[in-house]
C-alpha positions as a Markdown table, in Angstrom:
| # | Residue | x | y | z |
|---|---|---|---|---|
| 1 | Unk | -15.3 | -3.7 | 20.0 |
| 2 | Unk | -15.4 | -5.9 | 17.1 |
| 3 | Unk | -12.6 | -7.3 | 14.6 |
| 4 | Unk | -13.5 | -7.6 | 10.8 |
| 5 | Unk | -11.4 | -8.5 | 7.9 |
| 6 | Unk | -10.7 | -5.8 | 5.4 |
| 7 | Unk | -12.1 | -6.4 | 1.7 |
| 8 | Unk | -8.8 | -7.1 | 0.4 |
| 9 | Unk | -7.0 | -8.6 | 3.2 |
| 10 | Unk | -5.8 | -12.3 | 3.3 |
| 11 | Unk | -7.0 | -14.8 | 6.0 |
| 12 | Unk | -4.6 | -15.6 | 8.7 |
| 13 | Unk | -2.9 | -18.6 | 7.5 |
| 14 | Unk | -1.2 | -19.9 | 10.7 |
| 15 | Unk | -3.0 | -22.9 | 12.7 |
| 16 | Unk | -1.1 | -22.0 | 16.0 |
| 17 | Unk | -1.4 | -18.8 | 17.9 |
| 18 | Unk | 1.6 | -16.5 | 17.8 |
| 19 | Unk | 3.6 | -16.1 | 21.2 |
| 20 | Unk | 3.0 | -13.3 | 23.4 |
| 21 | Unk | 4.9 | -10.0 | 21.2 |
| 22 | Unk | 7.4 | -7.6 | 22.3 |
| 23 | Unk | 5.2 | -4.9 | 21.8 |
| 24 | Unk | 6.3 | -1.2 | 21.1 |
| 25 | Unk | 3.7 | 1.6 | 21.5 |
| 26 | Unk | 4.9 | 4.6 | 19.1 |
| 27 | Unk | 3.6 | 8.1 | 20.1 |
| 28 | Unk | 4.4 | 11.2 | 18.4 |
| 29 | Unk | 4.3 | 14.1 | 20.7 |
| 30 | Unk | 3.8 | 17.9 | 19.9 |
| 31 | Unk | 3.4 | 20.3 | 22.8 |
| 32 | Unk | 1.8 | 17.7 | 24.7 |
| 33 | Unk | 3.1 | 18.1 | 28.5 |
| 34 | Unk | -0.3 | 19.1 | 29.7 |
| 35 | Unk | -1.8 | 15.7 | 27.8 |
| 36 | Unk | 1.4 | 13.0 | 28.8 |
| 37 | Unk | 0.9 | 13.2 | 32.1 |
| 38 | Unk | -2.3 | 11.9 | 32.0 |
| 39 | Unk | -1.9 | 9.6 | 28.8 |
| 40 | Unk | 1.3 | 7.6 | 29.3 |
| 41 | Unk | 0.2 | 6.3 | 32.9 |
| 42 | Unk | -2.8 | 4.8 | 31.1 |
| 43 | Unk | -1.0 | 3.2 | 28.4 |
| 44 | Unk | 1.6 | 2.0 | 30.6 |
| 45 | Unk | -1.1 | 0.7 | 32.7 |
| 46 | Unk | -2.5 | -0.9 | 29.7 |
| 47 | Unk | 0.9 | -2.6 | 29.1 |
| 48 | Unk | 1.0 | -4.1 | 32.4 |
| 49 | Unk | -2.4 | -5.3 | 31.9 |
| 50 | Unk | -1.2 | -7.1 | 28.7 |
| 51 | Unk | 1.7 | -8.5 | 30.1 |
| 52 | Unk | -0.3 | -9.7 | 33.4 |
| 53 | Unk | -2.7 | -11.4 | 30.8 |
| 54 | Unk | 0.3 | -13.1 | 29.2 |
| 55 | Unk | -0.6 | -11.3 | 25.9 |
| 56 | Unk | 2.3 | -9.6 | 25.7 |
| 57 | Unk | 6.0 | -10.0 | 26.6 |
| 58 | Unk | 7.4 | -8.1 | 29.9 |
| 59 | Unk | 10.3 | -6.6 | 27.5 |
| 60 | Unk | 7.4 | -4.5 | 25.9 |
| 61 | Unk | 7.6 | -0.8 | 26.1 |
| 62 | Unk | 6.4 | 2.6 | 24.9 |
| 63 | Unk | 8.4 | 5.4 | 22.8 |
| 64 | Unk | 7.5 | 9.0 | 23.0 |
| 65 | Unk | 9.0 | 10.7 | 20.0 |
| 66 | Unk | 9.1 | 14.8 | 20.8 |
| 67 | Unk | 8.4 | 16.5 | 17.3 |
| 68 | Unk | 10.4 | 19.6 | 17.9 |
| 69 | Unk | 8.0 | 20.9 | 21.0 |
| 70 | Unk | 8.3 | 24.4 | 22.3 |
| 71 | Unk | 6.4 | 23.5 | 25.8 |
| 72 | Unk | 8.0 | 21.1 | 28.2 |
| 73 | Unk | 7.0 | 18.1 | 26.2 |
| 74 | Unk | 10.7 | 16.8 | 26.1 |
| 75 | Unk | 11.0 | 17.5 | 30.0 |
| 76 | Unk | 8.0 | 15.5 | 30.7 |
| 77 | Unk | 9.2 | 12.6 | 28.6 |
| 78 | Unk | 12.3 | 12.8 | 30.5 |
| 79 | Unk | 10.9 | 12.6 | 33.5 |
| 80 | Unk | 8.6 | 9.4 | 32.7 |
| 81 | Unk | 11.6 | 7.8 | 31.2 |
| 82 | Unk | 13.5 | 8.3 | 34.7 |
| 83 | Unk | 10.6 | 7.1 | 36.5 |
| 84 | Unk | 9.7 | 3.7 | 34.2 |
| 85 | Unk | 12.2 | 1.8 | 32.4 |
| 86 | Unk | 9.7 | 1.0 | 30.2 |
| 87 | Unk | 9.4 | 4.7 | 28.3 |
| 88 | Unk | 11.7 | 5.6 | 25.9 |
| 89 | Unk | 12.2 | 9.2 | 24.6 |
| 90 | Unk | 13.2 | 10.3 | 21.2 |
| 91 | Unk | 13.6 | 14.0 | 20.3 |
| 92 | Unk | 13.6 | 15.4 | 16.6 |
| 93 | Unk | 15.6 | 18.4 | 15.9 |
| 94 | Unk | 13.0 | 20.4 | 14.8 |
| 95 | Unk | 9.2 | 20.3 | 14.2 |
| 96 | Unk | 8.8 | 17.8 | 11.2 |
| 97 | Unk | 5.2 | 16.9 | 11.1 |
| 98 | Unk | 3.5 | 14.1 | 12.7 |
| 99 | Unk | 3.6 | 11.7 | 9.7 |
| 100 | Unk | 7.7 | 12.1 | 10.1 |
| 101 | Unk | 7.4 | 11.8 | 13.8 |
| 102 | Unk | 5.5 | 8.7 | 13.4 |
| 103 | Unk | 8.3 | 7.2 | 10.9 |
| 104 | Unk | 11.0 | 8.1 | 13.5 |
| 105 | Unk | 9.3 | 6.2 | 16.3 |
| 106 | Unk | 8.9 | 3.2 | 13.9 |
| 107 | Unk | 12.3 | 3.2 | 12.8 |
| 108 | Unk | 13.4 | 3.3 | 16.7 |
| 109 | Unk | 11.5 | 0.2 | 17.4 |
| 110 | Unk | 12.5 | -1.8 | 13.7 |
| 111 | Unk | 14.4 | -4.9 | 15.0 |
| 112 | Unk | 13.7 | -4.2 | 18.7 |
| 113 | Unk | 9.9 | -5.5 | 18.8 |
| 114 | Unk | 7.7 | -8.3 | 17.3 |
| 115 | Unk | 4.8 | -5.7 | 17.1 |
| 116 | Unk | 4.4 | -2.0 | 17.2 |
| 117 | Unk | 1.3 | 0.2 | 18.0 |
| 118 | Unk | 1.1 | 3.6 | 16.7 |
| 119 | Unk | -1.5 | 6.1 | 18.4 |
| 120 | Unk | -2.0 | 9.4 | 19.4 |
| 121 | Unk | -1.0 | 11.2 | 22.4 |
| 122 | Unk | -4.1 | 12.5 | 23.0 |
| 123 | Unk | -5.8 | 10.1 | 24.6 |
| 124 | Unk | -8.8 | 9.6 | 21.8 |
| 125 | Unk | -7.6 | 6.1 | 20.7 |
| 126 | Unk | -9.0 | 4.2 | 23.5 |
| 127 | Unk | -6.0 | 1.8 | 25.2 |
| 128 | Unk | -9.2 | -0.9 | 25.9 |
| 129 | Unk | -8.4 | -1.5 | 21.7 |
| 130 | Unk | -4.9 | -2.7 | 22.6 |
| 131 | Unk | -5.8 | -6.1 | 24.1 |
| 132 | Unk | -8.3 | -7.0 | 20.8 |
| 133 | Unk | -5.6 | -5.8 | 18.6 |
| 134 | Unk | -2.7 | -7.9 | 20.3 |
| 135 | Unk | -5.2 | -11.2 | 19.9 |
| 136 | Unk | -5.6 | -10.4 | 16.4 |
| 137 | Unk | -2.0 | -10.6 | 15.9 |
| 138 | Unk | -1.6 | -13.7 | 17.9 |
| 139 | Unk | -4.3 | -14.9 | 15.5 |
| 140 | Unk | -2.1 | -14.2 | 12.6 |
| 141 | Unk | -2.7 | -11.0 | 11.3 |
| 142 | Unk | 0.2 | -8.8 | 10.2 |
| 143 | Unk | -1.8 | -5.6 | 10.6 |
| 144 | Unk | -4.5 | -4.6 | 12.8 |
| 145 | Unk | -6.4 | -1.4 | 11.8 |
| 146 | Unk | -8.0 | 0.5 | 14.6 |
| 147 | Unk | -11.4 | 1.9 | 13.0 |
| 148 | Unk | -13.5 | 4.6 | 14.6 |
| 149 | Unk | -17.0 | 3.1 | 15.0 |
| 150 | Unk | -18.2 | 6.6 | 16.8 |
| 151 | Unk | -16.9 | 10.0 | 16.2 |
| 152 | Unk | -19.8 | 11.6 | 18.1 |
| 153 | Unk | -17.0 | 13.3 | 20.3 |
| 154 | Unk | -15.5 | 14.9 | 17.1 |
| 155 | Unk | -17.2 | 18.7 | 15.8 |
| 156 | Unk | -19.5 | 18.4 | 12.8 |
| 157 | Unk | -17.9 | 19.7 | 10.6 |
| 158 | Unk | -14.6 | 17.8 | 10.8 |
| 159 | Unk | -17.0 | 14.8 | 10.6 |
| 160 | Unk | -18.7 | 15.8 | 7.5 |
| 161 | Unk | -15.0 | 16.7 | 6.1 |
| 162 | Unk | -13.7 | 13.4 | 7.1 |
| 163 | Unk | -16.3 | 11.6 | 5.3 |
| 164 | Unk | -16.0 | 13.7 | 2.2 |
| 165 | Unk | -12.2 | 13.0 | 2.3 |
| 166 | Unk | -12.4 | 9.4 | 2.3 |
| 167 | Unk | -15.2 | 9.3 | -0.5 |
| 168 | Unk | -12.6 | 11.7 | -2.6 |
| 169 | Unk | -9.8 | 9.1 | -2.0 |
| 170 | Unk | -12.2 | 6.0 | -2.8 |
| 171 | Unk | -13.0 | 7.8 | -6.0 |
| 172 | Unk | -9.6 | 8.7 | -7.1 |
| 173 | Unk | -8.7 | 5.3 | -6.7 |
| 174 | Unk | -6.6 | 5.6 | -3.4 |
| 175 | Unk | -6.5 | 2.2 | -1.1 |
| 176 | Unk | -7.4 | 3.8 | 2.2 |
| 177 | Unk | -9.1 | 2.1 | 5.3 |
| 178 | Unk | -12.6 | 4.6 | 6.1 |
| 179 | Unk | -12.1 | 6.3 | 9.5 |
| 180 | Unk | -9.0 | 5.2 | 10.5 |
| 181 | Unk | -6.5 | 7.6 | 11.2 |
| 182 | Unk | -2.8 | 6.6 | 12.7 |
| 183 | Unk | -4.3 | 4.0 | 15.4 |
| 184 | Unk | -2.7 | 0.6 | 14.0 |
| 185 | Unk | -0.6 | -2.4 | 15.2 |
| 186 | Unk | 2.2 | -3.6 | 12.5 |
| 187 | Unk | 3.9 | -6.8 | 13.0 |
| 188 | Unk | 7.8 | -6.7 | 12.4 |
| 189 | Unk | 7.7 | -7.6 | 8.7 |
| 190 | Unk | 5.4 | -4.9 | 8.2 |
| 191 | Unk | 7.4 | -2.7 | 9.9 |
| 192 | Unk | 10.7 | -3.3 | 7.9 |
| 193 | Unk | 8.5 | -3.3 | 4.6 |
| 194 | Unk | 7.6 | 0.4 | 5.5 |
| 195 | Unk | 11.0 | 0.9 | 6.5 |
| 196 | Unk | 11.9 | 0.2 | 2.9 |
| 197 | Unk | 9.7 | 3.0 | 1.1 |
| 198 | Unk | 11.9 | 5.8 | 0.6 |
| 199 | Unk | 9.2 | 8.7 | 0.1 |
| 200 | Unk | 10.0 | 12.1 | 1.8 |
| 201 | Unk | 6.3 | 12.7 | 2.0 |
| 202 | Unk | 4.8 | 10.2 | 4.0 |
| 203 | Unk | 1.4 | 9.5 | 4.2 |
| 204 | Unk | 1.2 | 6.3 | 6.4 |
| 205 | Unk | -2.5 | 6.1 | 6.3 |
| 206 | Unk | -2.0 | 5.1 | 2.4 |
| 207 | Unk | 1.2 | 3.7 | 3.0 |
| 208 | Unk | 0.6 | 0.8 | 5.4 |
| 209 | Unk | -2.5 | -0.6 | 3.2 |
| 210 | Unk | -0.1 | -0.5 | -0.1 |
| 211 | Unk | 2.6 | -2.8 | 1.8 |
| 212 | Unk | 0.0 | -5.3 | 2.0 |
| 213 | Unk | 0.4 | -8.6 | 4.4 |
| 214 | Unk | -2.8 | -10.3 | 6.2 |
| 215 | Unk | -5.1 | -7.4 | 8.0 |
| 216 | Unk | -8.2 | -6.9 | 9.6 |
| 217 | Unk | -10.1 | -3.9 | 11.6 |
| 218 | Unk | -10.7 | -3.4 | 15.1 |
| 219 | Unk | -13.4 | -0.9 | 15.7 |
| 220 | Unk | -13.2 | 1.4 | 18.7 |
| 221 | Unk | -15.2 | 4.2 | 20.0 |
| 222 | Unk | -13.1 | 7.6 | 19.8 |
| 223 | Unk | -12.8 | 9.1 | 23.0 |
| 224 | Unk | -12.8 | 12.9 | 23.7 |
| 225 | Unk | -9.2 | 14.6 | 24.3 |
| 226 | Unk | -8.2 | 14.5 | 27.5 |
| 227 | Unk | -6.8 | 18.2 | 27.9 |
| 228 | Unk | -5.6 | 21.1 | 25.6 |
| 229 | Unk | -6.7 | 21.2 | 21.8 |
| 230 | Unk | -5.9 | 19.7 | 18.6 |
| 231 | Unk | -3.1 | 20.9 | 16.8 |
| 232 | Unk | -4.4 | 20.0 | 13.5 |
| 233 | Unk | -6.4 | 23.1 | 12.5 |
| 234 | Unk | -8.1 | 23.4 | 8.7 |
| 235 | Unk | -4.8 | 24.2 | 7.2 |
| 236 | Unk | -3.0 | 21.0 | 8.2 |
| 237 | Unk | -5.9 | 18.9 | 7.6 |
| 238 | Unk | -5.9 | 20.2 | 3.4 |
| 239 | Unk | -2.5 | 19.9 | 3.5 |
| 240 | Unk | -2.5 | 16.4 | 4.9 |
| 241 | Unk | -5.4 | 15.6 | 2.2 |
| 242 | Unk | -3.4 | 16.8 | -0.7 |
| 243 | Unk | -0.4 | 14.6 | 0.5 |
| 244 | Unk | -2.7 | 11.8 | 0.7 |
| 245 | Unk | -4.3 | 12.3 | -2.8 |
| 246 | Unk | -0.9 | 13.1 | -4.3 |
| 247 | Unk | 1.3 | 10.5 | -2.5 |
| 248 | Unk | -1.3 | 7.4 | -3.6 |
| 249 | Unk | -2.8 | 8.3 | -6.8 |
| 250 | Unk | -2.2 | 10.5 | -10.3 |
| 251 | Unk | -5.7 | 10.1 | -11.3 |
| 252 | Unk | -6.0 | 14.0 | -10.6 |
| 253 | Unk | -3.8 | 14.2 | -13.8 |
| 254 | Unk | -5.7 | 11.8 | -15.4 |
| 255 | Unk | -9.1 | 13.7 | -14.7 |
| 256 | Unk | -7.6 | 16.7 | -16.2 |
| 257 | Unk | -6.4 | 15.2 | -19.5 |
| 258 | Unk | -10.2 | 13.9 | -19.7 |
| 259 | Unk | -11.4 | 17.5 | -18.7 |
| 260 | Unk | -9.4 | 18.9 | -21.5 |
| 261 | Unk | -10.6 | 16.4 | -24.1 |
| 262 | Unk | -14.4 | 17.2 | -23.3 |
| 263 | Unk | -13.8 | 20.9 | -23.1 |
| 264 | Unk | -11.9 | 20.6 | -26.7 |
| 265 | Unk | -14.7 | 18.7 | -28.3 |
| 266 | Unk | -17.4 | 21.1 | -26.8 |
| 267 | Unk | -15.4 | 24.0 | -28.4 |
| 268 | Unk | -15.0 | 22.2 | -31.7 |
| 269 | Unk | -19.0 | 21.7 | -31.7 |
| 270 | Unk | -19.5 | 25.4 | -30.7 |
| 271 | Unk | -16.9 | 26.4 | -33.9 |
| 272 | Unk | -19.2 | 24.2 | -35.9 |
| 273 | Unk | -22.2 | 25.9 | -34.9 |
| 274 | Unk | -21.0 | 29.2 | -35.3 |
| 275 | Unk | -19.8 | 28.6 | -39.0 |
| 276 | Unk | -23.1 | 27.2 | -40.0 |
| 277 | Unk | -25.4 | 30.2 | -38.3 |
| 278 | Unk | -23.1 | 32.6 | -40.1 |
| 279 | Unk | -23.2 | 30.8 | -43.6 |
| 280 | Unk | -27.2 | 31.1 | -42.9 |
| 281 | Unk | -27.0 | 34.7 | -42.7 |
| 282 | Unk | -27.6 | 34.8 | -39.0 |
| 283 | Unk | -25.8 | 37.0 | -36.9 |
| 284 | Unk | -23.8 | 35.0 | -34.1 |
| 285 | Unk | -24.4 | 37.0 | -30.9 |
| 286 | Unk | -23.7 | 36.4 | -27.3 |
| 287 | Unk | -20.9 | 38.3 | -25.9 |
| 288 | Unk | -21.7 | 37.7 | -22.4 |
| 289 | Unk | -21.8 | 34.1 | -23.1 |
| 290 | Unk | -18.5 | 34.2 | -24.6 |
| 291 | Unk | -17.0 | 36.2 | -21.5 |
| 292 | Unk | -18.2 | 33.7 | -19.3 |
| 293 | Unk | -17.0 | 30.8 | -21.3 |
| 294 | Unk | -13.5 | 32.6 | -21.4 |
| 295 | Unk | -13.4 | 33.0 | -17.4 |
| 296 | Unk | -14.8 | 29.5 | -16.9 |
| 297 | Unk | -11.7 | 28.4 | -19.2 |
| 298 | Unk | -9.3 | 30.7 | -17.3 |
| 299 | Unk | -10.5 | 29.0 | -14.1 |
| 300 | Unk | -10.1 | 25.5 | -15.5 |
| 301 | Unk | -6.5 | 26.1 | -16.8 |
| 302 | Unk | -5.4 | 27.5 | -13.3 |
| 303 | Unk | -7.1 | 24.6 | -11.3 |
| 304 | Unk | -5.3 | 22.4 | -13.7 |
| 305 | Unk | -1.9 | 24.4 | -13.4 |
| 306 | Unk | -2.6 | 24.0 | -9.8 |
| 307 | Unk | -3.0 | 20.3 | -9.3 |
| 308 | Unk | -0.2 | 19.6 | -11.6 |
| 309 | Unk | 2.1 | 22.1 | -9.8 |
| 310 | Unk | 1.4 | 19.9 | -6.5 |
| 311 | Unk | 2.9 | 16.8 | -8.4 |
| 312 | Unk | 5.7 | 18.6 | -9.6 |
| 313 | Unk | 6.4 | 19.9 | -6.3 |
| 314 | Unk | 6.6 | 16.5 | -4.4 |
| 315 | Unk | 8.9 | 15.4 | -7.3 |
| 316 | Unk | 11.2 | 18.2 | -6.5 |
| 317 | Unk | 11.2 | 17.6 | -2.9 |
| 318 | Unk | 11.4 | 13.8 | -3.5 |
| 319 | Unk | 14.3 | 14.2 | -5.8 |
| 320 | Unk | 16.4 | 16.3 | -3.3 |
| 321 | Unk | 16.2 | 13.1 | -1.0 |
| 322 | Unk | 16.8 | 15.1 | 2.4 |
| 323 | Unk | 16.3 | 13.2 | 5.5 |
| 324 | Unk | 12.8 | 12.8 | 6.9 |
| 325 | Unk | 13.9 | 13.8 | 10.0 |
| 326 | Unk | 17.3 | 14.5 | 12.4 |
| 327 | Unk | 17.0 | 12.7 | 16.2 |
| 328 | Unk | 18.4 | 15.7 | 18.5 |
| 329 | Unk | 18.8 | 13.3 | 21.2 |
| 330 | Unk | 17.5 | 10.6 | 23.5 |
| 331 | Unk | 16.4 | 9.7 | 26.7 |
| 332 | Unk | 19.7 | 8.5 | 28.8 |
| 333 | Unk | 18.8 | 4.9 | 28.9 |
| 334 | Unk | 17.7 | 4.7 | 25.5 |
| 335 | Unk | 20.9 | 6.7 | 24.0 |
| 336 | Unk | 23.2 | 3.9 | 25.8 |
| 337 | Unk | 20.9 | 1.3 | 24.1 |
| 338 | Unk | 21.6 | 2.9 | 20.9 |
| 339 | Unk | 25.2 | 3.8 | 21.2 |
| 340 | Unk | 27.3 | 2.5 | 18.6 |
| 341 | Unk | 24.8 | 1.1 | 16.1 |
| 342 | Unk | 21.8 | 3.3 | 15.5 |
| 343 | Unk | 21.9 | 6.5 | 13.1 |
| 344 | Unk | 20.9 | 9.6 | 14.2 |
| 345 | Unk | 19.1 | 10.2 | 11.1 |
| 346 | Unk | 17.0 | 8.5 | 8.4 |
| 347 | Unk | 16.9 | 9.4 | 4.5 |
C-alpha cells in the first residue's frame, strides 16, 4: 500500500505529528448477519493493533449502523455490543440506503472522536490499510481516501462499468477520486463540514472532496467478499450513478442546451438547402430521411426531458426537507451515553 497526495490536495502543514486519535470505525449494514460474525472481529483486532502500536487511543470504537435489515443483523450487532464495550450499534427505522446509513454513522460519532473511518461490512475493504491511513492522519492530512489498486476480485462487467462511470463524471466536471468507494478516513473538522451540508440526496464520494481540507490517497488491494453476495445490483448502481451526476454537476443540462443549438443550426441549414433546391426547379425528395430525422429529434427531446426531470425531481425532494433517516434504537450502552443530548433524527 502506498500513500499519494491527490492532485488538488494541499500538503500537510504541521511540522509535529498529531497525537494518537480516538478513532471511530463506521460501518453501514444491510442484511449482513452472516458477514458481521467474521468481519467485526477482524476490525476489532485491527483497532487493538493500532492501540497497542500507539497509533490510536484506547477509547477507539466501532459503530455498526443497521440500515433497516430484515434478517438477524440487529441481533448480531446487539450480541457484539454486549460482548465488547468497543462496539456500538444504531438501528434505523427503515432501509434508507447506504449513503444515508453512512451519514447516520457519521452523525453518531461527530464530537465523539478525533477521526472516523467509513468502510463496508463485507470485508472487502482491507483492515490492514487502517494503519497507513492513521499514519497519514497523524502527518497532518484531514482526509485519507482508500483507493483500490487491484479490483481483480470484481466481475469484469463491474470493472468496466466502474471505469466508464468515473470517466463520465470527469467528463461532466464532477470532482471524484477514481476507484474510491466509501473507504476513507476523515478528521473531526471534515466530519463537522460534512454535517453542515443539508442535502437529502447524498453522494458522499463527491461531497467529501467538495468539503476540501488536506487530503491524500492510500492504495489497497480489494479483497473478496467474505460471505453472501453484494446488495448492489444493476438497478442500484444506475441509481447511485444518477445521484452522483445530479448531485455534483449541472453540466448535463448545459449539454442539452448546446445540443439544441446544434440541432437548430442543422435544421436552419436544411431549410435553406430545401428552399434553394425548390427555387432551382428540382423536386425535394427524401421522405425516408425526413421520418428518420423526426424520430431522431423525438428521441433527443425525450432524453432531454428525462435529464431535466431528474434535476426537477431532486429539487422537489430537497425542497420538502424530509429527514435523511430516523433512529429507531441504539444498543443499550450507547443509548445510555446518548440519553438527554442526542436527537433520534437528522434533517
